Rosetta silent file (secondary structure, phi, psi, omega in degrees, C-alpha in Angstrom):
SEQUENCE: MNISAEESKKIFSLLESVNDPEIGLSIVKLKMINSIEKEGDKLIVHLKLTVPGCPLSGTIEKDIKDRLESAGYKEVEVKFSYMTKEELEGVKQQLKKENKTTPPPIEKFEKRGIKSVVAVYSAKGGVGKSTVVSMLALTAMNEGYKTGILDCDISGPSIKSIFRLSGFAEVGENKKFVPMDFRGIKIMSADMLTDAQVLIWRGPLVSSAIKQMYSDTDWGDLDVLFLDLPPGTSDAPLTVFQSLPVDKMIIVTTPNSLAQITSRKTELMADALKIPAVGIIENMDYIEHNGEKISLEKRNKDVSFSSEVLSKLPYDLDIEDKIIGNKLDGTIIAELNKVIKVILHR
SCORE:     score description
SCORE:     0.000 S_00000001
   1 L     0.000  132.298 -178.069    0.008    0.029   -0.043 S_00000001
   2 E   -75.070  157.839 -178.522    1.369    3.420   -0.963 S_00000001
   3 L  -107.819  163.120 -179.869    1.666    6.110    1.733 S_00000001
   4 L   -70.916  162.138 -178.853    0.639    9.767    1.375 S_00000001
   5 H   -65.146  -32.347 -176.844    2.964   12.397    0.205 S_00000001
   6 H   -74.338  -40.633  177.858    2.864   14.084    3.587 S_00000001
   7 H   -69.374  -33.875  178.505    3.805   10.935    5.497 S_00000001
   8 H   -65.119  -37.798  175.852    6.526   10.056    2.942 S_00000001
   9 H   -66.296  -36.429  173.303    8.024   13.556    3.538 S_00000001
  10 H   -58.358  -45.522 -176.016    7.892   13.006    7.262 S_00000001
  11 H   -73.566  -42.093  178.218    9.725    9.648    7.042 S_00000001
  12 H   -59.345  -36.196  178.209   12.418   11.069    4.648 S_00000001
  13 H   -65.746  -40.966  179.702   12.944   13.893    7.167 S_00000001
  14 H   -65.217  -32.596 -177.986   13.358   11.323    9.947 S_00000001
  15 H   -90.069    1.062  178.445   15.927    9.373    7.922 S_00000001
  16 H   -62.113  -29.505 -173.168   18.031   12.443    7.022 S_00000001
  17 H   -85.000   -6.758  179.433   20.012   11.690   10.191 S_00000001
  18 L   -86.894  117.690 -176.051   20.879    8.115    9.003 S_00000001
  19 E  -107.931  150.186  165.609   24.252    8.024    7.324 S_00000001
  20 E   -71.373  110.286 -175.398   25.920    5.416    5.120 S_00000001
  21 L   -54.482  -24.935  178.917   28.734    4.468    7.568 S_00000001
  22 L   -86.814  -30.909 -179.016   31.381    4.049    4.901 S_00000001
  23 L   -93.156  -32.372  178.746   30.652    7.132    2.928 S_00000001
  24 L    82.628   20.188  175.206   29.598    9.371    5.839 S_00000001
  25 E  -126.562  156.798 -176.996   26.645   10.995    4.120 S_00000001
  26 E   -58.861  139.502  178.546   22.836   10.751    4.638 S_00000001
  27 L   -63.968  -28.732  179.447   21.113    7.836    2.961 S_00000001
  28 L   -70.345  -46.567 -176.611   18.527   10.474    1.905 S_00000001
  29 L   -73.881  -23.908  175.008   21.044   12.765    0.220 S_00000001
  30 L   -83.665    0.833 -178.492   22.664    9.790   -1.420 S_00000001
  31 L    57.400   37.612  175.618   19.184    8.772   -2.828 S_00000001
  32 L   -78.642  -22.064  175.809   19.493    5.248   -1.408 S_00000001
  33 E   -78.237  112.577 -176.176   15.848    5.168   -0.485 S_00000001
  34 E   -78.436  -49.936 -178.321   14.008    3.715   -3.432 S_00000001
  35 E  -162.174  163.068  178.614   10.477    3.650   -2.076 S_00000001
  36 E  -131.279  135.296  174.575    8.408    3.417    1.214 S_00000001
  37 E  -144.514  169.400 -177.875    5.270    1.448    1.584 S_00000001
  38 E  -122.367  141.786  172.447    2.922    0.098    4.196 S_00000001
  39 E  -127.835   93.885 -178.841    1.525   -3.500    4.832 S_00000001
  40 L    73.034 -125.950  177.224   -1.003   -3.130    7.590 S_00000001
  41 L   -88.309   -2.183 -175.055    0.929   -1.656   10.600 S_00000001
  42 E   -91.253  130.420  178.669    4.366   -2.558    9.073 S_00000001
  43 E  -102.121  128.076 -179.062    6.401    0.162    7.326 S_00000001
  44 E  -112.435  117.766  178.605    8.670   -1.159    4.572 S_00000001
  45 E  -102.786  123.130 -179.416   11.660    0.838    3.476 S_00000001
  46 E   -93.510  115.441 -175.407   13.173   -0.239    0.084 S_00000001
  47 E  -117.009  132.493  174.178   16.881    0.721    0.208 S_00000001
  48 E   -98.911  124.651  177.757   19.353    0.529   -2.606 S_00000001
  49 E   -84.186  157.889 -176.895   22.874   -0.327   -1.519 S_00000001
  50 L   -82.257  -19.010  175.543   25.826    1.020   -3.436 S_00000001
  51 L  -144.216  148.613  172.149   27.459   -2.480   -3.751 S_00000001
  52 L   -60.596  137.484  177.315   26.060   -6.043   -3.483 S_00000001
  53 L    63.728   42.475  176.134   26.735   -7.513   -0.007 S_00000001
  54 L   -56.686  122.355 -169.585   27.625   -4.145    1.510 S_00000001
  55 L   -63.791  -15.406 -175.242   29.488   -5.177    4.705 S_00000001
  56 L  -112.571   17.913 -179.260   27.725   -2.482    6.813 S_00000001
  57 H   -64.084  -29.513  178.749   24.217   -3.035    5.611 S_00000001
  58 H   -66.356  -37.659  173.403   23.216   -4.395    8.974 S_00000001
  59 H   -63.908  -44.415 -178.564   24.360   -1.105   10.650 S_00000001
  60 H   -65.495  -47.701  178.902   22.205    0.960    8.184 S_00000001
  61 H   -54.107  -44.719 -178.206   19.281   -1.366    8.794 S_00000001
  62 H   -67.925  -41.644  177.383   19.549   -0.978   12.556 S_00000001
  63 H   -60.470  -42.865  177.545   19.879    2.764   12.303 S_00000001
  64 H   -60.098  -50.606 -179.799   16.760    2.989   10.068 S_00000001
  65 H   -61.408  -49.379 -175.482   14.703    0.857   12.507 S_00000001
  66 H   -57.227  -43.144 -174.165   15.911    2.715   15.580 S_00000001
  67 H   -67.181  -48.248 -174.336   15.101    6.134   14.021 S_00000001
  68 H   -71.535  -41.196 -175.963   11.663    5.141   12.799 S_00000001
  69 H   -71.934  -30.867  177.002   10.636    3.018   15.801 S_00000001
  70 H   -70.770  -18.076  179.416   11.603    5.959   18.153 S_00000001
  71 L   -94.736    0.605  167.944    9.226    8.075   16.147 S_00000001
  72 L   118.513   -3.951  178.964    6.338    5.764   16.845 S_00000001
  73 L   -74.246  120.120 -175.888    6.415    3.132   13.973 S_00000001
  74 L   -76.418  -37.589  179.271    5.850   -0.177   15.665 S_00000001
  75 E  -128.480  117.670 -172.273    7.093   -2.398   12.935 S_00000001
  76 E  -128.079  132.632  174.340    9.734   -1.579   10.450 S_00000001
  77 E  -122.639  138.164  176.408   11.313   -3.766    7.653 S_00000001
  78 E  -115.021  126.217 -179.285   14.154   -2.870    5.388 S_00000001
  79 E  -115.979  133.987 -175.131   14.434   -4.607    2.120 S_00000001
  80 E  -105.474  144.743  168.965   17.660   -4.243    0.081 S_00000001
  81 E  -142.385 -171.180 -175.890   18.438   -4.088   -3.592 S_00000001
  82 E  -128.278  153.512 -177.678   21.414   -2.495   -5.457 S_00000001
  83 L   -67.861  150.307  170.061   22.098    0.631   -7.413 S_00000001
  84 L   -81.850  169.304  178.075   22.418    0.677  -11.159 S_00000001
  85 H   -59.166  -37.943  178.467   25.508    2.157  -12.805 S_00000001
  86 H   -63.550  -44.762  178.988   23.596    5.314  -13.497 S_00000001
  87 H   -64.809  -41.016  176.076   22.541    5.650   -9.761 S_00000001
  88 H   -60.614  -35.807  175.808   26.093    5.050   -8.712 S_00000001
  89 H   -62.090  -38.877  177.995   27.222    7.858  -10.986 S_00000001
  90 H   -62.842  -39.278  174.908   24.813   10.090   -9.075 S_00000001
  91 H   -57.324  -48.061 -174.554   26.451    9.014   -5.792 S_00000001
  92 H   -62.012  -40.965  178.311   29.876    9.921   -7.188 S_00000001
  93 H   -62.489  -41.578  179.219   28.554   13.398   -8.187 S_00000001
  94 H   -68.552  -35.068  176.850   27.130   13.988   -4.708 S_00000001
  95 H   -63.528  -36.091  176.829   30.455   13.032   -3.178 S_00000001
  96 H   -63.525  -43.337 -178.604   32.211   15.592   -5.346 S_00000001
  97 H   -61.593  -32.556 -176.230   29.794   18.255   -4.254 S_00000001
  98 L   -92.969    4.533 -178.088   30.438   17.326   -0.573 S_00000001
  99 L    59.816   34.376 -179.533   34.228   17.103   -1.114 S_00000001
 100 L  -107.287  158.955  178.434   34.164   13.459   -0.079 S_00000001
 101 L  -114.529  154.915  177.123   36.015   10.559   -1.579 S_00000001
 102 L   -64.546  150.527 -173.839   34.726    7.069   -2.290 S_00000001
 103 L   -71.024  151.470 -179.686   35.531    4.543    0.454 S_00000001
 104 L   -66.248  155.229 -178.876   38.669    2.398   -0.117 S_00000001
 105 L   -59.922  151.151 -178.790   38.213   -1.021   -1.614 S_00000001
 106 L   -70.421  132.893 -177.871   37.460   -3.804    0.779 S_00000001
 107 L   -71.869  129.117 -174.822   40.576   -5.682    1.968 S_00000001
 108 L  -108.495  115.960 -175.572   40.704   -9.229    0.687 S_00000001
 109 L   -81.314  152.455  176.502   42.894  -11.619    2.777 S_00000001
 110 L   -86.289  158.962 -177.918   44.982  -14.383    1.196 S_00000001
 111 L   -77.165  -27.275 -173.661   44.515  -18.114    1.855 S_00000001
 112 L    51.295 -113.773 -174.202   48.218  -18.612    2.623 S_00000001
 113 L   -97.516   23.367  179.730   48.717  -22.260    3.574 S_00000001
 114 E  -104.022  117.104 -172.684   44.965  -23.073    3.458 S_00000001
 115 L   -74.393  -40.234 -177.829   43.892  -25.035    0.446 S_00000001
 116 L  -141.451  127.911  172.730   40.071  -24.663    0.775 S_00000001
 117 E  -107.693  115.222 -167.839   37.943  -22.188    2.753 S_00000001
 118 E  -119.126  120.561  172.408   34.378  -23.405    3.161 S_00000001
 119 E   -83.126  127.435  170.380   31.557  -21.187    4.709 S_00000001
 120 E  -109.776  115.035 -167.416   28.776  -23.114    6.451 S_00000001
 121 E  -141.706  156.613  171.740   25.815  -20.835    6.553 S_00000001
 122 L  -158.573  136.664  176.195   22.132  -20.170    6.917 S_00000001
 123 L   -75.143  -17.208  176.993   20.352  -16.824    7.371 S_00000001
 124 L   -93.566  133.095  178.486   18.034  -18.716    9.671 S_00000001
 125 L   -83.060  160.846  172.798   19.120  -19.352   13.238 S_00000001
 126 L    82.697   12.859  179.685   18.400  -22.527   15.129 S_00000001
 127 L   -95.723    1.710 -179.234   19.193  -24.946   12.312 S_00000001
 128 L    75.786   37.875 -175.525   22.200  -26.470   13.996 S_00000001
 129 H   -58.138  -53.414 -173.873   24.932  -24.858   11.945 S_00000001
 130 H   -58.509  -38.811  179.770   27.613  -25.166   14.644 S_00000001
 131 H   -66.479  -39.662  179.739   26.866  -28.784   15.197 S_00000001
 132 H   -66.968  -41.390  175.826   27.006  -29.456   11.512 S_00000001
 133 H   -59.796  -38.609  172.419   30.396  -27.648   11.269 S_00000001
 134 H   -57.826  -46.772 -177.802   31.655  -29.745   14.090 S_00000001
 135 H   -74.245  -32.574  177.348   30.637  -32.947   12.557 S_00000001
 136 H   -66.569  -42.768  178.875   32.085  -31.934    9.101 S_00000001
 137 H   -60.865  -44.837  176.155   35.418  -31.057   10.728 S_00000001
 138 H   -57.299  -46.423  178.878   35.521  -34.300   12.592 S_00000001
 139 H   -63.616  -42.228 -179.954   34.711  -36.297    9.507 S_00000001
 140 H   -64.476  -41.887 -177.821   37.362  -34.407    7.416 S_00000001
 141 H   -67.469  -39.947  177.787   39.937  -34.985   10.168 S_00000001
 142 H   -68.253  -22.548  178.071   39.121  -38.708   10.297 S_00000001
 143 L   -85.204   -1.596  177.016   39.594  -38.908    6.541 S_00000001
 144 L    97.492    4.611 -179.745   43.108  -37.609    6.968 S_00000001
 145 L   -90.760  142.355  173.966   42.643  -33.986    5.953 S_00000001
 146 L   -76.162  116.886 -166.246   44.269  -31.190    8.005 S_00000001
 147 E  -122.257  142.076  177.212   41.265  -29.324    9.332 S_00000001
 148 E  -135.768  157.585  178.927   40.481  -26.048   11.032 S_00000001
 149 E  -128.926  127.149  168.768   37.353  -24.246   12.306 S_00000001
 150 E  -113.854  116.889 -178.844   36.949  -20.435   12.593 S_00000001
 151 E   -89.175  109.997 -175.753   33.769  -19.543   14.613 S_00000001
 152 L   -96.418   18.790  176.228   32.698  -16.216   13.111 S_00000001
 153 L   -95.377   97.592 -172.738   29.762  -15.727   15.466 S_00000001
 154 L   -68.596  -43.287 -171.348   31.265  -13.001   17.610 S_00000001
 155 L   -83.257  -24.736 -178.585   28.265  -12.472   19.835 S_00000001
 156 L  -140.241   59.644  178.698   27.259  -16.083   20.363 S_00000001
 157 L   -63.762  137.742  179.231   30.253  -18.431   19.658 S_00000001
 158 L  -131.206  -10.219 -175.250   29.461  -22.097   20.378 S_00000001
 159 H   -60.438  -42.960  177.243   32.217  -24.155   18.731 S_00000001
 160 H   -56.766  -39.631 -176.424   34.360  -23.965   21.892 S_00000001
 161 H   -76.400  -34.996 -179.089   31.520  -25.199   24.027 S_00000001
 162 H   -65.001  -39.968 -178.247   30.594  -28.093   21.639 S_00000001
 163 L   -90.030    7.506  175.577   34.139  -29.408   21.774 S_00000001
 164 L    52.622   45.789  174.784   34.291  -28.686   25.602 S_00000001
 165 L   -86.157  154.292  177.177   37.464  -26.664   25.315 S_00000001
 166 L  -133.582  162.703  177.772   38.585  -24.461   28.196 S_00000001
 167 L    89.010 -163.376 -177.506   40.991  -21.654   28.674 S_00000001
 168 L  -131.672  153.007  174.665   42.244  -19.096   26.121 S_00000001
 169 L   -61.464  136.535  177.050   44.320  -18.962   23.008 S_00000001
 170 E   -94.700  166.032 -179.125   47.975  -18.173   23.494 S_00000001
 171 E  -107.538  124.658 -177.683   50.181  -15.921   21.398 S_00000001
 172 L   -81.469  178.750 -178.913   53.085  -17.604   19.693 S_00000001
 173 L   -60.419  -28.274  179.899   56.598  -16.265   19.047 S_00000001
 174 L   -85.299    9.504  179.402   55.507  -14.953   15.699 S_00000001
 175 L    68.029   17.892  174.292   52.804  -12.734   17.495 S_00000001
 176 L   -98.859  151.621  169.438   50.057  -14.884   15.987 S_00000001
 177 E   -64.195  141.077  173.561   47.291  -16.565   17.931 S_00000001
 178 E   -99.038  116.262 -178.186   47.820  -20.231   18.438 S_00000001
 179 L   -62.742  149.968  175.185   44.556  -22.020   17.755 S_00000001
 180 E   -74.482  162.863 -172.367   43.153  -24.473   20.233 S_00000001
 181 E  -126.804  133.998  169.994   43.272  -28.192   19.260 S_00000001
 182 E  -129.279  109.302 -179.584   40.770  -30.885   19.434 S_00000001
 183 L    52.770   23.755 -177.631   41.982  -34.241   18.155 S_00000001
 184 L    97.410   -3.585  173.078   44.109  -32.285   15.588 S_00000001
 185 E   -85.722  127.999 -176.116   41.375  -29.918   14.514 S_00000001
 186 E   -94.102  132.535 -172.568   42.644  -26.389   14.911 S_00000001
 187 E  -126.900  136.006  174.698   39.963  -24.008   16.389 S_00000001
 188 E  -137.991  134.450  178.421   39.649  -20.316   16.887 S_00000001
 189 E  -153.147  164.216 -174.571   36.656  -18.223   18.203 S_00000001
 190 H   -65.611  -26.874  175.183   36.139  -14.927   20.010 S_00000001
 191 H   -77.211    3.218  173.793   35.601  -16.637   23.424 S_00000001
 192 H   -92.624   -8.498 -178.495   39.095  -18.029   23.175 S_00000001
 193 L  -110.146  -11.578 -176.558   40.303  -14.397   23.286 S_00000001
 194 L  -148.570  154.473  173.555   38.136  -12.853   26.023 S_00000001
 195 L   -99.424   11.249  175.548   36.283  -14.056   29.128 S_00000001
 196 L   -60.100  127.056  179.804   33.323  -11.853   28.423 S_00000001
 197 L   -65.261  -48.115 -175.428   30.064  -13.882   28.768 S_00000001
 198 L  -129.757  127.933  175.631   28.203  -11.723   26.193 S_00000001
 199 L  -109.347  116.218 -178.055   29.838   -9.562   23.538 S_00000001
 200 L  -113.629   99.856 -176.367   27.574   -6.752   22.301 S_00000001
 201 L  -121.834  149.104  173.131   29.362   -4.952   19.450 S_00000001
 202 L   -78.409  164.472 -172.512   28.146   -2.800   16.656 S_00000001
 203 H   -45.635  -49.970 -179.332   28.827   -3.900   13.062 S_00000001
 204 H   -62.351  -36.624  178.318   32.193   -2.385   12.388 S_00000001
 205 H   -71.062  -41.626  171.985   33.785   -3.919   15.483 S_00000001
 206 H   -54.796  -49.310 -175.827   32.245   -7.305   14.665 S_00000001
 207 H   -65.986  -41.690  179.180   33.681   -7.129   11.173 S_00000001
 208 H   -66.435  -32.484 -179.229   37.167   -6.199   12.506 S_00000001
 209 H   -65.424  -46.005  179.873   37.129   -8.983   15.054 S_00000001
 210 H   -65.889  -37.792 -179.589   36.378  -11.675   12.330 S_00000001
 211 H   -70.539  -31.928 -179.794   39.042  -10.352   10.066 S_00000001
 212 H   -72.587  -40.644  176.258   41.656  -10.229   12.953 S_00000001
 213 H   -61.518  -34.146  175.856   40.833  -13.793   14.001 S_00000001
 214 H   -69.033  -50.391 -169.810   41.390  -15.009   10.511 S_00000001
 215 H   -79.734  -29.679 -174.465   44.481  -12.999    9.659 S_00000001
 216 L  -100.433   13.302  177.002   46.116  -13.101   13.014 S_00000001
 217 E   -99.463  133.013  179.467   45.781  -16.847   13.725 S_00000001
 218 L   -87.823   91.153  179.081   48.684  -19.205   12.808 S_00000001
 219 L   -72.877  -25.896 -172.798   46.695  -21.786   10.884 S_00000001
 220 L    68.053 -149.434  179.324   49.708  -23.379    9.457 S_00000001
 221 L   -94.162  124.801  178.212   49.023  -25.735    6.463 S_00000001
 222 E  -127.037  145.408  171.540   45.408  -26.776    6.210 S_00000001
 223 L   -86.752  -28.338  177.294   43.483  -28.762    3.671 S_00000001
 224 E  -153.536  138.154  176.337   40.190  -27.164    4.737 S_00000001
 225 E  -118.579  115.602  171.361   39.099  -24.338    7.058 S_00000001
 226 E   -84.619  131.904  176.173   35.451  -24.361    7.948 S_00000001
 227 E  -102.274  114.614 -177.435   33.871  -21.026    8.694 S_00000001
 228 E   -92.658  106.464 -172.827   30.917  -21.241   11.122 S_00000001
 229 L   -96.081  148.457 -179.000   28.941  -18.164   10.294 S_00000001
 230 L   -71.591  162.669  179.574   26.246  -16.481   12.421 S_00000001
 231 L   -76.355  171.664  177.646   22.674  -16.356   11.081 S_00000001
 232 L    96.165 -179.834  178.076   21.217  -13.284    9.383 S_00000001
 233 L  -120.967   18.178 -177.494   22.403  -11.172    6.383 S_00000001
 234 L   -85.149 -153.105 -167.890   24.081   -8.390    8.182 S_00000001
 235 H   -59.375  -47.520 -172.464   27.615   -7.264    8.699 S_00000001
 236 H   -58.031  -57.701  178.680   29.295  -10.421   10.090 S_00000001
 237 H   -60.587  -34.902  179.906   28.433  -12.894    7.251 S_00000001
 238 H   -69.483  -34.289  174.009   28.967  -10.166    4.622 S_00000001
 239 H   -61.840  -47.984  178.808   32.418   -9.394    6.047 S_00000001
 240 H   -55.524  -46.964 -175.478   33.290  -13.109    5.681 S_00000001
 241 H   -70.526  -28.549 -177.897   32.217  -13.220    2.098 S_00000001
 242 H   -96.100  -23.491 -176.513   33.878   -9.987    1.054 S_00000001
 243 H  -103.192  -37.518 -179.708   37.049  -10.155    3.141 S_00000001
 244 L   -86.734  151.956 -177.872   37.907  -13.788    3.634 S_00000001
 245 L   -82.543   69.075  179.396   39.025  -15.990    0.686 S_00000001
 246 L   -73.344  129.093  176.678   35.838  -18.170    0.692 S_00000001
 247 L   -91.643  -29.959 -177.574   35.946  -20.804   -1.996 S_00000001
 248 E  -166.906  164.512 -176.565   32.456  -22.229   -1.543 S_00000001
 249 E  -125.224  142.483  165.758   29.443  -22.382    0.734 S_00000001
 250 E  -111.544  130.855 -177.524   27.369  -25.128    2.324 S_00000001
 251 E  -100.210  133.117  175.699   23.897  -24.076    3.230 S_00000001
 252 E  -107.613  138.802  179.143   22.336  -25.709    6.324 S_00000001
 253 E  -143.757 -176.219  171.004   18.556  -25.947    6.707 S_00000001
 254 L  -133.301  171.527  179.535   15.892  -28.088    8.312 S_00000001
 255 L   -70.516   -5.337 -178.592   12.646  -29.588    6.971 S_00000001
 256 E   -68.652  140.000 -173.103   10.728  -26.793    8.617 S_00000001
 257 H   -63.564  -30.346  178.336    8.932  -24.600    6.107 S_00000001
 258 H   -72.278  -43.349  175.462   10.167  -21.324    7.498 S_00000001
 259 H   -59.669  -32.189  175.043   13.732  -22.552    7.501 S_00000001
 260 H   -65.515  -48.036  179.573   13.270  -23.624    3.906 S_00000001
 261 H   -54.603  -47.796 -179.004   12.087  -20.180    2.917 S_00000001
 262 H   -67.184  -35.492 -179.598   15.002  -18.465    4.678 S_00000001
 263 H   -67.650  -30.324  175.394   17.495  -20.989    3.217 S_00000001
 264 H   -65.199  -46.328  178.211   16.298  -20.011   -0.270 S_00000001
 265 H   -62.239  -38.635  172.069   17.072  -16.430    0.543 S_00000001
 266 H   -57.748  -41.714  179.612   20.560  -17.604    1.695 S_00000001
 267 H   -65.095  -39.896  176.535   21.039  -19.254   -1.653 S_00000001
 268 H   -62.164  -36.965  178.437   19.985  -16.057   -3.455 S_00000001
 269 H   -71.904  -35.582  175.954   22.489  -14.027   -1.457 S_00000001
 270 H   -59.951  -39.531  174.081   25.238  -16.491   -2.371 S_00000001
 271 H   -58.747  -48.760 -177.233   24.336  -15.896   -5.921 S_00000001
 272 H   -61.571  -34.843 -175.522   24.465  -12.083   -5.576 S_00000001
 273 L   -93.654    0.549 -179.766   27.940  -12.336   -3.879 S_00000001
 274 L    60.854   35.904  175.409   29.239  -14.867   -6.419 S_00000001
 275 L  -101.009  114.415 -179.526   30.012  -17.450   -3.784 S_00000001
 276 L   -55.989  116.147  168.221   29.474  -21.041   -5.190 S_00000001
 277 E   -92.187  106.600 -171.236   26.819  -22.817   -2.977 S_00000001
 278 E   -82.465  -16.444  178.599   27.924  -26.312   -3.636 S_00000001
 279 E   173.262  177.580 -173.511   25.032  -27.956   -1.752 S_00000001
 280 E  -123.724  138.085  169.129   22.582  -28.134    1.081 S_00000001
 281 E  -105.705  122.147  169.747   22.619  -30.138    4.358 S_00000001
 282 E   -91.910  105.242 -176.755   19.212  -30.878    5.787 S_00000001
 283 E   -91.412  148.823 -178.147   19.748  -31.118    9.447 S_00000001
 284 E    54.568   44.806 -172.455   17.241  -32.699   11.930 S_00000001
 285 E   -79.293  -30.509 -177.426   15.462  -34.241    8.976 S_00000001
 286 E  -156.159  168.114  173.876   14.257  -37.408   10.907 S_00000001
 287 E  -119.699  153.945  179.180   14.412  -39.310   14.184 S_00000001
 288 E  -109.800  129.794  178.662   15.243  -42.993   14.511 S_00000001
 289 E  -142.399  124.217 -179.640   12.915  -45.114   16.751 S_00000001
 290 L    49.247   41.366  177.167   13.137  -48.885   17.064 S_00000001
 291 L    78.229    3.730 -179.340   15.268  -49.018   13.895 S_00000001
 292 E  -110.174  133.082  173.489   12.700  -46.958   11.927 S_00000001
 293 E   -82.977  118.747  179.214   13.228  -43.649   10.428 S_00000001
 294 E  -102.555  112.614 -173.239   10.480  -41.102   11.246 S_00000001
 295 E   -72.274  136.256  174.039   10.437  -38.042    8.982 S_00000001
 296 L   -97.512   13.522 -171.203   10.162  -34.622   10.535 S_00000001
 297 L   -63.125  128.618  170.832    9.426  -33.091    7.124 S_00000001
 298 E  -143.705   79.781 -172.014    7.090  -30.163    7.018 S_00000001
 299 L   -84.454  158.065  169.298    7.966  -28.403    3.754 S_00000001
 300 L  -100.465  117.705 -173.906    6.749  -25.357    1.983 S_00000001
 301 L   -68.810  -12.068 -176.971    5.854  -26.645   -1.445 S_00000001
 302 L   -88.579   -5.711 -176.048    6.346  -23.198   -3.046 S_00000001
 303 L  -104.423  125.483  171.193   10.092  -23.235   -2.158 S_00000001
 304 L  -131.449  152.238 -177.263   12.582  -24.866   -4.471 S_00000001
 305 L  -109.710  146.334  170.731   16.400  -24.767   -4.436 S_00000001
 306 L   -82.435  -23.516 -176.953   18.913  -24.606   -7.254 S_00000001
 307 L   -86.348  151.135  176.717   21.493  -26.262   -5.133 S_00000001
 308 L   -68.526  142.420  169.603   21.712  -30.023   -4.557 S_00000001
 309 E   -82.970  106.676 -175.307   20.671  -31.607   -1.231 S_00000001
 310 E   -84.889  -27.717 -176.709   23.840  -33.340   -0.347 S_00000001
 311 E  -156.107  151.430  174.470   22.939  -34.902    2.966 S_00000001
 312 E  -132.849  121.632 -172.343   20.051  -35.447    5.393 S_00000001
 313 E  -108.622  153.573  177.255   20.995  -35.802    9.067 S_00000001
 314 E   -82.684  167.355  169.125   18.911  -37.007   12.015 S_00000001
 315 L   -87.897  121.741 -176.228   17.766  -35.193   15.101 S_00000001
 316 L  -133.344  114.700  179.275   19.937  -36.652   17.892 S_00000001
 317 L   -70.258  -20.790  179.093   19.840  -35.476   21.455 S_00000001
 318 L   -94.173   10.769 -168.231   23.155  -37.227   22.096 S_00000001
 319 H   -62.804  -35.836  179.660   25.048  -35.726   19.161 S_00000001
 320 H   -68.084  -39.860  168.725   27.442  -33.606   21.154 S_00000001
 321 H   -55.600  -39.977 -178.881   28.519  -36.599   23.230 S_00000001
 322 H   -70.481  -36.139  174.908   29.172  -38.507   20.024 S_00000001
 323 H   -63.821  -43.010  178.368   31.267  -35.591   18.609 S_00000001
 324 H   -64.739  -40.204 -179.443   33.341  -35.433   21.779 S_00000001
 325 L   -82.661    2.288 -173.345   33.893  -39.258   21.763 S_00000001
 326 L    52.283   42.460 -170.849   34.456  -39.301   18.060 S_00000001
 327 L  -127.638   46.560  179.030   31.743  -41.870   17.823 S_00000001
 328 L   -62.923  145.000 -178.988   29.372  -40.532   15.167 S_00000001
 329 L   -60.192  144.876  179.437   26.758  -43.114   13.915 S_00000001
 330 H   -55.312  -31.667  175.341   27.745  -44.918   10.725 S_00000001
 331 H   -67.813  -38.264  178.183   24.833  -43.425    8.812 S_00000001
 332 H   -66.105  -46.712 -178.006   25.943  -39.885    9.788 S_00000001
 333 H   -62.237  -40.480  179.805   29.585  -40.579    8.826 S_00000001
 334 H   -61.178  -43.463 -179.213   28.387  -41.977    5.435 S_00000001
 335 H   -66.055  -46.953 -177.209   26.281  -38.809    4.850 S_00000001
 336 H   -73.121  -27.441  177.205   28.987  -36.446    5.866 S_00000001
 337 H   -64.979  -37.790  172.912   31.673  -38.236    3.853 S_00000001
 338 H   -57.689  -41.878 -176.087   29.538  -37.474    0.746 S_00000001
 339 H   -69.049  -39.213  178.517   29.656  -33.808    1.639 S_00000001
 340 H   -59.915  -46.891 -176.234   33.462  -33.874    2.282 S_00000001
 341 H   -61.809  -39.808 -176.212   34.032  -35.401   -1.201 S_00000001
 342 H   -69.784  -45.289 -178.192   31.941  -32.710   -2.813 S_00000001
 343 H   -63.369  -44.495 -172.544   33.658  -29.861   -0.886 S_00000001
 344 H   -93.019   -6.840  179.061   37.217  -31.033   -1.474 S_00000001
 345 H  -123.970    1.791 -179.201   36.865  -32.429   -5.067 S_00000001
 346 L   -99.913    0.000    0.000   34.430  -30.129   -6.808 S_00000001
């Protein structure tokens, strides 16, 4: 539903104070707001980013929501698209008027001694991404591959807890962090660097922390480094895709219909960022009872994926104990071995 010219003017006025954090100018002045509409009580702001996968889009989204919600709008949604070449030319002209320069190009780190960097991701939370990462790493290690994990969830890291590691990472003679070790798997996460129970950081600090953990860790020679990404489509995952040398992505989902919808969005984002999504792991797909597989499937028939479903894993309350004991069930090992072959040979 379109809004009145008067209300549109009011909203644009409210958003004058929201800046693009990289450029330092108002999103209104940069003509980033494409349109504004209403669906019931929800206000939808259509925003055009200057580049696909802008690493600070989450910061812009939060600032827009904070500004509008403080003005009385109960529900605000920000939908992103990207500027055309002509629109970007307009941004450049505005920067000239303001005596501003375009932001420097995003720093891209090298792989060094790492053969393959694999992001494990879903925009939906609660699908068991970290557990899947742990099982993939354990399977790769058991197959003889030199393996590492970087937990990129700064605010809610869980890999250290899954592997029941304690203490903090040390700094070696080369001034690099020494990753913790579990059965030969090299692991680094934010909670190995600080004893803070909860880290509440804005986007730029989160992005810096991820880049520092990757670049300042002595990974040595690895066949594969798994990146455990946080959910969402904001600063943290976008920083990973733009700054770290990601070769490919594995998408994790569940048979739940909402998870399927969100996972399709994850796939579309991978396409926009030109990160190859090599396949999908459907986690918590079934339970086993008295030797019988009972499906937990509740699909949305309108959702279809272009990526192949590589593996379907069971819901297992004892899975963390099995990871710690390196005693994954034979069916899980067989499923994960299929994924490892695709990751390292495609």
